[in-house]
C-alpha positions as CSV (number, residue, x, y, z in Angstrom):
1,M,0.0,0.0,-0.1
2,R,1.0,3.7,-1.1
3,L,1.2,6.5,2.1
4,T,1.9,9.8,1.3
5,L,3.7,11.9,4.3
6,V,3.5,15.9,3.9
7,R,4.9,18.6,5.6
8,P,2.7,21.9,4.5
9,N,4.5,25.4,4.8
10,L,2.8,28.5,5.6
11,G,1.5,28.7,1.7
12,D,2.5,27.4,-1.2
13,Y,6.0,28.2,-1.9
14,R,9.5,27.1,-0.9
15,S,11.9,28.6,2.1
16,S,15.2,29.4,2.1
17,D,15.4,27.8,6.0
18,A,14.2,24.4,5.3
19,M,15.7,21.4,7.6
20,P,14.7,17.6,7.6
21,P,11.6,17.1,9.9
22,L,12.4,14.6,12.1
23,A,8.8,13.7,12.7
24,M,8.1,12.6,9.0
25,G,11.5,10.2,9.5
26,I,9.7,8.8,12.7
27,L,6.4,8.1,11.0
28,A,8.3,6.6,8.1
29,A,10.1,4.3,10.3
30,R,7.3,3.0,11.9
31,A,5.4,2.2,8.6
32,P,6.9,-1.4,7.4
33,G,5.6,-2.7,4.4
34,W,4.3,0.5,3.1
35,D,5.7,2.0,0.0
36,V,6.6,5.6,1.4
37,S,6.7,9.0,-0.5
38,F,7.1,12.3,1.3
39,F,6.7,15.8,0.2
40,D,7.8,18.8,1.8
41,E,6.2,21.9,1.0
42,K,9.3,24.1,2.3
43,A,11.6,22.5,0.0
44,E,9.8,21.2,-3.2
45,E,6.2,21.2,-4.8
46,L,3.3,19.0,-3.7
47,P,2.1,17.2,-7.1
48,E,-1.4,17.6,-7.5
49,D,-2.1,14.3,-9.3
50,D,-0.5,12.3,-5.7
51,R,-3.0,9.5,-5.4
52,P,-1.8,7.2,-2.8
53,D,-4.0,4.7,-0.1
54,L,-3.6,7.0,2.6
55,A,-2.2,10.7,3.2
56,A,-0.8,11.9,6.8
57,L,0.1,15.5,7.2
58,S,1.8,16.9,10.1
59,V,0.4,20.6,11.0
60,E,1.5,23.5,13.0
61,T,-0.9,26.4,14.0
62,F,0.9,28.3,11.2
63,T,0.1,26.5,8.6
64,A,-2.8,24.9,9.8
65,H,-4.8,27.1,7.0
66,R,-2.6,25.6,4.0
67,A,-2.7,21.9,5.5
68,Y,-6.5,22.1,5.8
69,A,-6.3,22.9,1.7
70,V,-4.1,20.2,1.0
71,A,-5.9,18.1,3.1
72,D,-9.1,18.7,1.1
73,A,-7.6,18.2,-2.1
74,Y,-6.5,14.9,-1.4
75,R,-9.8,13.6,-0.1
76,T,-11.6,15.4,-3.0
77,R,-9.4,13.1,-5.1
78,G,-10.9,10.0,-2.7
79,V,-7.9,9.5,-0.4
80,P,-8.3,9.3,3.0
81,V,-6.4,11.9,5.2
82,V,-4.9,12.0,8.8
83,M,-3.3,14.4,10.6
84,G,-0.9,14.9,13.4
85,G,1.2,17.0,15.6
86,Y,1.0,20.3,18.0
87,H,-2.3,21.6,16.3
88,P,-4.4,18.4,15.6
89,T,-3.4,17.8,19.2
90,F,-4.7,21.0,21.1
91,L,-7.4,21.3,18.0
92,P,-8.9,17.6,17.1
93,D,-12.3,18.6,16.2
94,E,-11.4,21.3,14.1
95,A,-8.4,19.5,12.3
96,L,-11.5,16.4,11.8
97,Q,-13.3,19.1,9.5
98,H,-10.5,18.0,7.0
99,A,-9.2,14.9,8.3
100,D,-10.9,11.1,8.8
101,A,-8.3,11.0,11.7
102,V,-6.1,12.5,13.6
103,I,-3.5,11.6,16.5
104,V,-3.6,13.4,19.6
105,G,0.0,13.6,21.3
106,D,3.2,11.7,20.3
107,A,2.4,9.6,17.2
108,E,4.9,6.0,18.6
109,G,2.3,3.5,19.3
110,A,-1.1,5.8,18.1
111,W,0.5,5.6,14.4
112,E,1.0,2.0,14.1
113,R,-2.6,1.2,15.9
114,L,-4.0,3.7,13.2
115,L,-2.1,1.8,10.0
116,D,-3.4,-1.3,10.9
117,D,-6.8,-0.6,11.5
118,F,-6.7,1.4,8.1
119,R,-5.4,-2.0,6.4
120,V,-8.5,-3.9,7.7
121,G,-11.1,-1.0,7.2
122,R,-11.4,0.1,10.8
123,L,-10.3,3.4,10.8
124,Q,-11.4,5.4,14.2
125,R,-11.6,8.9,14.5
126,R,-9.1,9.7,17.0
127,Y,-6.1,8.1,18.2
128,G,-4.2,8.4,21.6
129,G,-0.2,9.1,21.7
130,G,1.4,8.0,24.6
131,N,3.5,11.5,25.8
132,E,4.8,9.2,28.7
133,T,6.1,6.6,26.8
134,P,9.8,5.9,27.0
135,L,12.3,6.5,24.2
136,T,13.8,2.9,24.4
137,D,12.1,2.3,20.8
138,Y,13.3,5.4,18.6
139,R,13.8,5.0,15.0
140,L,14.0,7.5,12.3
141,E,14.0,6.6,8.4
142,R,16.5,9.4,7.0
143,S,16.3,7.8,3.7
144,I,13.2,10.2,2.8
145,Y,15.3,13.1,3.1
146,R,17.0,12.4,-0.1
147,G,17.3,14.5,-2.7
148,K,15.3,17.4,-1.1
149,R,17.1,21.1,-0.9
150,Y,17.8,21.4,3.0
151,A,20.5,23.6,5.2
152,P,23.5,21.7,5.6
153,V,22.4,20.3,9.4
154,E,21.8,17.2,10.5
155,L,18.7,17.2,13.4
156,V,19.0,15.0,16.0
157,Q,16.9,14.5,19.5
158,F,18.0,13.5,22.8
159,G,15.1,14.1,24.6
160,R,11.8,15.4,24.7
161,G,9.7,18.1,27.3
162,C,10.6,21.1,29.1
163,R,11.0,21.7,32.6
164,F,9.1,25.3,32.5
165,A,6.0,26.3,31.2
166,C,5.7,29.6,30.0
167,D,3.1,31.7,29.4
168,F,3.3,31.8,25.2
169,C,4.7,28.4,24.8
170,S,2.7,25.2,24.0
171,I,5.2,22.6,25.0
172,H,3.9,22.4,28.3
173,S,0.5,21.6,27.2
174,F,1.7,19.2,25.0
175,Y,3.7,16.9,27.2
176,G,2.9,18.3,30.8
177,T,5.5,17.4,32.9
178,S,7.2,15.0,31.4
179,L,10.6,14.9,30.3
180,R,12.1,11.8,28.5
181,V,15.3,11.0,27.3
182,R,17.0,8.3,24.8
183,P,19.1,5.8,25.8
184,L,22.8,7.4,24.7
185,D,24.0,4.1,23.0
186,G,21.2,4.6,20.2
187,L,22.0,8.5,20.2
188,I,25.4,8.2,19.7
189,S,24.9,5.6,16.9
190,E,23.0,7.9,15.2
191,I,25.5,10.6,15.4
192,E,28.0,8.1,14.3
193,S,26.4,7.1,11.0
194,L,25.8,11.0,10.1
195,P,28.5,12.8,7.8
196,A,31.2,14.0,9.8
197,N,31.4,17.3,8.2
198,R,27.9,18.3,9.1
199,L,26.9,20.2,11.7
200,L,24.7,18.7,14.4
201,F,21.6,20.3,16.0
202,F,20.0,18.9,18.6
203,V,16.2,19.7,18.3
204,D,15.0,19.2,22.5
205,D,12.6,22.2,23.1
206,N,15.2,22.3,26.1
207,L,18.6,20.4,26.3
208,F,19.0,21.4,29.7
209,G,16.2,19.0,31.2
210,R,18.0,17.3,33.9
211,K,21.3,18.6,34.9
212,S,22.6,14.2,34.9
213,D,21.2,13.8,31.8
214,L,23.0,16.7,29.5
215,L,26.6,15.5,31.8
216,A,25.9,12.2,30.6
217,L,25.2,13.4,26.6
218,L,28.3,16.1,27.1
219,A,30.8,13.0,28.2
220,A,29.5,10.8,25.4
221,L,29.7,13.3,22.8
222,E,33.0,14.8,23.9
223,P,35.0,12.0,22.0
224,L,32.9,11.8,19.2
225,H,34.7,15.7,17.9
226,R,31.4,17.0,16.1
227,R,30.3,20.4,16.1
228,W,26.9,21.4,17.2
229,C,24.2,23.4,18.6
230,C,20.7,23.5,20.5
231,Q,18.2,25.2,22.0
232,I,18.9,25.7,25.8
233,S,17.4,27.4,28.8
234,I,19.3,30.6,30.1
235,D,20.2,29.4,33.5
236,V,23.0,26.9,32.0
237,A,25.1,29.9,32.3
238,R,25.1,30.1,36.2
239,D,27.2,26.9,36.0
240,E,30.6,27.8,34.5
241,A,31.8,24.3,34.6
242,L,28.8,23.0,32.9
243,L,29.7,25.6,30.3
244,D,33.3,24.6,29.8
245,R,31.8,21.1,29.3
246,M,29.7,22.3,26.3
247,Q,32.5,23.9,24.5
248,A,34.8,20.8,25.1
249,A,31.7,18.5,23.8
250,G,31.9,20.5,20.6
251,C,29.2,23.3,21.2
252,R,29.4,25.8,18.8
253,L,25.8,28.0,19.0
254,V,22.9,28.2,21.1
255,I,19.5,29.0,20.8
256,I,18.7,31.0,24.2
257,G,15.0,32.6,25.2
258,F,16.5,36.2,26.4
259,E,12.6,37.3,25.4
260,S,12.7,40.5,27.3
261,L,14.7,43.4,28.9
262,N,12.1,44.3,30.7
263,P,11.5,42.3,34.5
264,E,7.8,42.6,34.5
265,S,7.6,41.1,31.1
266,L,9.5,38.5,32.2
267,E,7.7,37.9,35.3
268,Q,4.1,38.0,33.4
269,M,5.3,35.4,30.8
270,G,6.2,33.1,33.6
271,K,10.0,33.6,33.0
272,G,11.5,35.9,35.8
273,W,13.7,32.6,36.3
274,N,15.6,34.4,33.1
275,Q,17.7,36.8,35.8
276,V,18.8,34.3,38.0
277,S,21.8,33.8,35.5
278,G,22.8,37.9,36.7
279,S,22.8,40.0,33.4
280,Y,22.5,39.2,29.9
281,Q,25.5,40.9,29.1
282,R,27.5,38.5,31.5
283,V,25.7,35.3,29.9
284,V,26.6,36.9,26.5
285,R,30.3,37.3,27.6
286,A,31.1,33.5,29.0
287,L,29.2,32.0,25.6
288,H,31.5,34.0,23.5
289,G,34.5,33.5,25.5
290,R,33.9,30.5,25.0
291,G,33.6,29.8,21.6
292,I,30.1,29.8,21.4
293,G,27.6,31.7,19.1
294,I,24.2,32.9,20.5
295,Y,21.0,32.8,18.6
296,G,19.0,34.9,21.0
297,T,15.1,35.3,20.4
298,F,12.9,38.5,21.8
299,V,9.1,38.7,21.7
300,F,7.4,41.8,22.2
301,G,3.8,42.8,23.6
302,Y,3.4,41.8,26.8
303,D,1.5,44.8,29.0
304,A,4.8,46.4,30.2
305,D,6.5,46.3,26.5
306,T,6.5,50.0,24.8
307,R,8.3,51.0,21.7
308,D,11.1,52.4,24.0
309,S,11.5,49.2,25.3
310,M,11.6,47.2,21.9
311,A,14.2,49.7,20.7
312,R,16.2,49.2,23.8
313,T,16.4,45.3,22.9
314,L,17.1,46.0,19.7
315,D,20.3,48.0,20.9
316,F,21.1,44.9,23.0
317,A,20.8,42.7,20.4
318,L,23.2,44.6,18.3
319,E,25.6,45.6,21.0
320,S,26.3,42.2,22.2
321,R,26.8,41.1,18.7
322,L,24.7,38.2,18.9
323,E,25.6,35.9,16.0
324,I,21.7,35.5,14.4
325,A,18.6,37.1,16.7
326,N,14.6,36.6,15.6
327,F,12.6,39.6,17.5
328,N,8.7,37.8,17.3
329,P,5.5,39.3,18.0
330,L,3.8,37.3,20.8
331,T,1.5,34.9,19.1
332,P,-1.5,33.4,21.2
333,T,-1.7,30.0,19.8
334,P,-4.3,27.3,21.0
335,C,-4.2,26.0,24.5
336,S,-1.6,27.9,25.7
337,A,-2.1,30.0,28.7
338,L,-1.6,33.6,26.6
339,Y,-4.2,32.3,24.4
340,D,-6.6,31.5,27.2
341,R,-5.9,34.7,29.2
342,L,-6.1,37.2,25.8
343,L,-9.4,35.2,24.9
344,G,-10.9,35.2,28.2
345,E,-10.0,39.3,28.3
346,G,-11.6,40.1,24.9
347,R,-8.5,41.2,23.4
348,L,-8.1,38.8,20.9
349,L,-8.1,40.5,17.4
350,S,-9.4,37.2,15.4
351,P,-9.6,34.0,17.8
352,Q,-9.1,31.4,15.0
353,W,-6.6,33.9,13.7
354,W,-4.5,30.8,12.1
355,L,-7.9,30.3,9.5
356,D,-8.8,34.1,9.0
357,P,-8.6,34.9,5.3
358,G,-7.2,38.5,6.1
359,Y,-4.6,37.7,8.5
360,R,-1.3,38.1,7.0
361,Y,2.0,37.0,8.6
362,G,3.2,39.6,11.3
363,D,0.3,41.2,11.7
364,A,-1.2,42.0,15.1
365,I,-3.0,39.0,17.0
366,F,-4.1,41.0,20.2
367,A,-4.5,44.5,21.3
368,P,-1.4,44.9,23.6
369,R,-1.7,47.5,26.5
370,G,1.6,49.2,26.3
371,M,0.8,50.3,22.4
372,R,-1.3,50.2,19.4
373,A,-1.5,47.3,17.6
374,D,-0.1,48.6,14.6
375,E,2.9,49.7,16.8
376,L,3.4,46.4,17.5
377,V,3.5,45.6,14.1
378,D,5.6,48.1,12.8
379,G,8.1,47.9,15.4
380,V,9.0,44.2,15.4
381,F,9.5,44.3,11.8
382,E,11.8,47.5,11.9
383,A,13.8,45.8,14.5
384,R,14.3,42.4,11.9
385,K,15.1,45.1,9.1
386,R,17.8,46.7,11.4
387,F,19.3,43.6,12.7
388,Y,19.7,42.3,9.6
389,S,21.0,45.5,7.7
390,W,23.9,44.9,5.3
391,R,25.3,46.9,7.6
392,S,24.6,45.0,11.2
393,I,25.2,41.5,9.2
394,G,29.1,43.0,8.2
395,L,29.7,44.3,11.7
396,R,28.7,41.1,13.5
397,V,30.1,38.6,11.0
398,L,33.6,40.7,10.6
399,D,33.7,42.1,14.2
400,G,31.9,39.7,16.5
401,E,33.2,38.6,20.2
402,V,33.7,34.9,19.3
403,P,37.4,34.3,18.7
404,F,38.0,34.0,15.0
405,S,37.3,30.5,13.2
406,P,36.7,29.8,9.5
407,F,33.8,27.3,11.0
408,H,31.7,30.4,13.1
409,L,32.4,33.2,10.1
410,G,30.8,30.8,7.5
411,M,27.7,30.0,10.0
412,T,27.3,33.1,11.1
413,T,27.7,34.7,7.3
414,V,25.2,31.6,6.3
415,G,22.6,32.1,9.1
416,N,22.1,35.8,8.8
417,L,22.0,35.5,4.4
418,I,19.0,33.1,5.2
419,S,17.3,34.8,8.4
420,R,17.3,38.2,6.2
421,R,15.9,36.4,2.6
422,E,12.8,34.9,5.0
423,I,12.4,37.6,7.1
424,Y,11.4,39.6,3.8
425,K,9.7,36.2,2.1
426,K,7.1,36.1,5.1
427,Q,6.6,39.5,5.9
428,H,3.0,40.4,4.9
429,R,2.1,36.9,3.5
430,L,-1.4,35.6,3.6
431,L,-1.6,32.1,5.3
432,G,-2.2,29.4,3.5
433,T,-1.8,30.8,-0.4
């Protein structure tokens, strides 16, 4: 039987920052006996005449509008559709208007049951994945990524879940308090099978889950002499010895959610603990001094945020010579504490903004308190444009704080060029088209 896996994009266009989605490789590895095809709209066009026995879509909130259009097209051709991912987990009834079945939660276990039921003609409407299931049977089929135009980065996963519950984040809603990691022998074997010259990217929502797990991972990575990057919480910078271990194990870039310079905003988003590591400047120096680049993320729109505080945040990112940065408008996604609060306060401009035919990427989704909605939109886009101006890129690439190395120079240059291109490509785009 033929199975098609699809990752929809924001719309029917290609992206410059596409990386292979591990979720699709996990599904392919757990579909023995199926003839599997995979189409990634971020990297390639989706054929309009594809007629498999079953189509499976992985759906995020920003891609839901496009995903539903793709699903409807498959069903019009007589192809049953199943959906999974964050958005169908949070809004299964909505997804079921465009799908024959949904998986709520992690796919492992539920996916196999779904395929077995489909084979015998007993497909159910909902399947529940076990977010507490140990990751001892982690499987990934990478052959489905071949021939696609992806960034030269190899994605790997150590664990799932995050020990924090930030106001704007959906991770806690999806995983709860669960923190799970893979057995290290399987992970290291997987890494050893990957091209030695490729940068590794740990896709874990927070690599610093439990300190004992992180230390065990670093000890296993150090003999491999691989360069890698990860997402990690800022409190890692409190531990100088831990930073030394990360450097020795090959860490070359960290994605850190600074989010805000405003203590009131940090408290409101449930991230007041960001301040436990000392000043942001100290964190930057601690990482840069060890040759570790920083991809800093910031969010604007909390009640204490103003145009002035947005400008100060941009100044910090520029003066700190952050290698890469992302400035985001506060985005309430379904089932996050932020969404529920703004909905209860009547401040959402469009409660189903992801399906709103008038919503454009970058638009304000709610009415902020410290500025007008249009000021929030303009301020975010201005921060992005200034950070990725040619002058700013040149200063940060050629006069950064990390000791010079050809690898760091190349990584920073490519990351900035891709980020600049995507900013102008996405801004004001209608979702789904």
